[in-house]
N, C-alpha and C positions, 0 to 999 in steps of 0.2 A: 480421572480421579474425582470422587464426590466432593461437594463443598464441605461436608462434615469431616471427611478425612483431612482435607486441606486445613480446615480450622484447627483440628486436633494437632496436626503436625506443626502448625504455626505456634500454638501454645507450648508444645513440647520444646521447641527451640529456645524458648525464653527461660527454661529451667536449667540451672547450672549443671554442667556435665557430671559433676561428682555424684549426682543422684542416680546416674545410670550405672554405677559401678558394677553391681552384681546382677543387673537385670536388663541390659540393653537388648539382648537377643530375644527376651520373652515379653518385653513391654513395647507396645507401639508408641505410647507416651507415658510420661510420669507425672503424677499429680501429688498434691499435698493434703494436709489435714484441715479440720475446720471446727465449727462450733454452732450449736443451737439445738436445744432439746425439744422436739415435737414428735414424740415416739408413738407410732401406731403399730402395735404388735401384729405380725402376720398371722393369718389363720391357717393352721394345718388341718386339713380335713381328712379324717381317717374313716375308712370303711373296713371294719374288721382289722386286719393287719396290713392293709394296702394303703398307700398314700395316693390320693387322687392327683393326677397330673396337672389339672388346671389350677392356676394360682399357686402351685407348690414351689418352694425355693429349690427343691431338688427331687429328682426321681428316686434317689436313694433314701429310703426311709430312715436309716440310722443317721445319715448326714443331716436330714431335715430335723430330726429330734435333737441332735447335738447343736444345731443352729438355734433352735428354739430355746434350748437350755442356756446358750450364750446370751440371747436377748434378755431372758429373765434375770440372769446374773448381772448383766449390764445395767438393767433398770434398778437393781438393788445396790448398785455402785460397788459391786464386787468385781473390780476390773481384772484382777489376776485370774480369777476363775472363769470370767467371761472370755478372756483372751484364750485360755486353754481350751474351752469348749469350741470356740470359733475355729481354732487351728485344727482340732480333731475333726470338725465337720469338713474342713477344706482338705484334709488328708483323704477323706472318702470321696469328696466331690470338689475338685478345685475350681469349678465354674460357678460357685455361689457368690455372685457379685456383692450381694448385701452383706455377707460375712466379711468381705474385704473392706467394705465401707465402715462397718463397726470396728474392725481391727484398726483402721486408720484413725478413727475417733479415739480409741483407747491409747494408741501410740502418741497421738497429738496431745492428749491430756497429760501424758507422762513426759512430754517434751522430747520424745524420740522422733524428731521430725523427719529425718532421712528415711527411716523405715515407714513412717506414716505416708510419705510421698509415694513410696513403692506400692503400698497397699491401695491407695487411692487410684494410682495408675492402673492397677489390675481391675479395680472396681469399674473404672470408666471403660476399659477395654471390654468388660463383660456386659455393662449396662450403659452404652454410649449416650443415651438420651436422658439420663437421670440427672436432673439439674442440681439436686442436693449434693451430689458428689463433687461437681464442679465448684459449688459454693464452699464445700469443705476444703477443697484444694486452695481456693483463694485465701481462706483464713490461714492455712499453714504457710503459704508463700508470704503472706503479709507478716506473719510472725518472724519469718526468716529474713525479712527486709527485701524480698524480691518483688518490688512493687509493680513493675511492669507486667511480670508474669501473673501476679495476683489480679491486676486489672483485667487481663485477658481471661482469667479463669472466671471472675465474676460475670463478665460479659457472656461467657459461654453458659453459665448458670441461667442468666436471664434469657438467653436465646431458647433454652430448653423450658424455662418456666418464667414467662414475663411478669408474673404477679408476685415474684419473690421480693418482698419489701426489704428484707434484711440484706440481700445482695446489693440492692440499689443504695441502701444506707452505707454499707461498708465501702462500696465503690466511691461514694462521695467523700468518705474519710480519707482514702488514699489519694484521690485526685486533689483534695485540698492540701494535703501534706506535700504533694508534688507541685504546689502553687499553680495548679490548673483550675483556677477558681471558677471560671464560667462553666466548665464541665462539672465541677463539684456542685455548683448551684443547680444545674439541670438534674443531676443524680439525686440530690436531696429533695427536689420538687417532685420527682417521680416516686421517691420513697414515701413522701407525704400523701401523694395521690393514692398510693396503695394502702397506707395506714395513716389515717388522719389523726390518730392519737399518739403518734410517735413524737413526744416532746423533744427528744434528743435531736431528731432530724430537723425540727423547727429551729432549735437553738443553733445548730451548726449552720443551717441555711442563713440565719440572721447574721452570724459572724462572717460568713463568706460574702454576703451582700454588703455588709459594713466595710469589709476590706476592699471591695470593688467600688466603693463610693456610691452605691445605690441606697442612699439613706432613707428615702421614703419607703422603699420596699422593706428595708431592714426594720424600720419603725413598725410597719404593719405586722411584720413577722413576730417581733417581740411582743406586741399586743396579743397576738394569737397564742403565744407561749403562756402569757399570763392568764388567758382564758382557760387553758388546759391545766395550768398549775399556778394558782394565785400566790403561792408561797415561794416562787422562784425569785429570790432576791438578786441574783445575778442579772436576770432579765430586767428587773426594775432599774438596777443601776445603769446598765448599758442603754436602756431606753431613755432614762433621764439625761445621760450625757449626750445622746444624739439630739434630744430636744434643745439642749443648750446650743449645740452646733447649728441647729436649724433656726436659732433666734427666738426660742420660746422658753425663756428662763423660768417664768412663773409656773408653767406646767412641769418643768424639770424639778423645781423645788418640791412640788406636791408629790411627784413620783419618788424622789429620794426619801421623803418623809414616809411614804408607804413602805419603801424598802426597809427603813429602820423599824417601822411598826411590825413588819414580818420577822425581822432579825435585829434585835437591839444591840447585837455585838458586831454589826456590819461596819467595820472601820472605814471602808472605802466610801460607803454611802454617806457617813458623817463628813468625811473629807470633801467629797464632791458637793455636798450640801453647803459646807462652809465656804468653799470657793465661789459657788453660785450666789449665795447670799451676799458675800462681799462685793461681787461685781454688780449687785443690785443696790448697793449702798447701805445694806443692813449690817453694819460693822459689829454691833454687840451680839447679834444672833450668829453672825459668822464666827466670831471669836469663841462663842460657846460650843458651836458645832465642831470647830477645829480642836478645841480642848478635849472633847469627847473622842474624836478620832485619834488624837495623840494617846489617850488612855488605852484605847483598844489596840492600837499598834504596839504600845508598850507591853501589853499583856502577851502579845504574839512574839515579842522579842525582835521586832522589826526596827532596829536602831536607825537604819538609814531614813526611814519614813518619819520616825519621831524627831530626828534632827532637823529634817526639812520643815516639819510642822512647828517646832520650837521657834525657828527663825521667823516663820510667818506670823505666829502669835505675838512674838516680841514686837514686830513692826506694827501690827495692828494696835497693840496695847499702848504704844507710844502716842498714838493719836487719840485713844480713848481716855488716857490719863490727863486730867486738867493740868495745864502748865501755868506757872506763875507769870503774870503779865510783866513785860518789860516797861521801863519808865515811860516810853512813848506809846505803849500798847494798853488798851483798856479792856479788851476781850480776847478770849482764846480762839485761835483760828479754827474754822470749821474743817474737819477732816476732808481731804480730797482723795478720792479713790485712786487718782493717778499717782499719788505719792507712794502707794504700796502696790507693788506688782505681784499678783498671785498667778500661779499657773492655771491653765484651763482644766476643767474637770477631766478626770481620767476615765477611760473606757476600758472595760475588762476584755482584753484581746488575748489571743492564744499565747503571745510571748510573755505575758505578765505572770509572775510566779507567787504572789502573796496568797495566803489561804483562801480569801474570798474570791480571788480571780480565777476564772475557770476557762480551761482550754475547750476546744470542740470536743464533744463526747467521743469516746473511743468506739472501736468496732465491736460488733456482737461476737463474742468468743465462746459459743456453746455449740457442740457438734450437732449437725442435723442428722437425724436418723429416721426420717420419714420413709416409709415403704412405698415403692413405686406402685401405681395402680396397674392391675392386669389389663 
């Protein structure tokens, strides 16, 4: 038995038996749908009324014309007409694997995932080395929550096309969700190697490094994110919080101020700035920053956060308000930071849910419809 067949059978065993319902006898394996639009229309070469065999999707001229009509309608986003044309083409020639792939994409976009799985299975049976179909399978399985099967599909896609950056990126997303952080880190790094402008891959890599305690690497990654996108206030905030953890509060303060400059409504940046300033002994500036954070959280309706900040402001204000001297006391005591305990700056991690706090970026969900090269 060939390695390719063994690999396909292994992937097939991961897909739930319900997908085999009407097609066990005619499918060697079942696959799912996907996403990513990079469409290169096939060229149908006509000489008179005959279709040239080389590079043709079908030896049947009518089937090839119907297929091309389906592609055209798909590109125009007329999915119903495209589906009709592809099915008509397959009635004349059931071996047009590319038509199966397009049908899978259409069904996936319509959330008809079981049927999409069957079409991708047929596409892979007909074009077993076409990485884009495996990629599409991974996306559909990912949407259905079949993460282990999706991981296997993405790896099959990468075996067929090692330069598919989107497959590496989506693989990283699932591995992170499965708390396989080191594997996710490796996948994101590969995605970045293939596409150095993928800011989402950098962001997710920084989050994973942060979760694994690899703070120096996380800091370097956040800095790279800001080179790619100087307006990424989430990266500014997380970078500032890591600088605090690393014992560099002055640099953290400057970073929070940059975050606020990019987004004056960034409640969390104001909050972290206030906490950091307080820990540096700048009580008045800390109080002002926390009041602004309270205002922004109030506009968001985040009552839990506003209550916490109200308590912090009240405690700081008690030390900023001059007290009447007692008979034996001639001066007001100097505020002592140890008298007011403030929490550490917050880091925007995947579990946090406030509007400014951002989870790792999601997978790419656009069907791949690249035509295989002859």
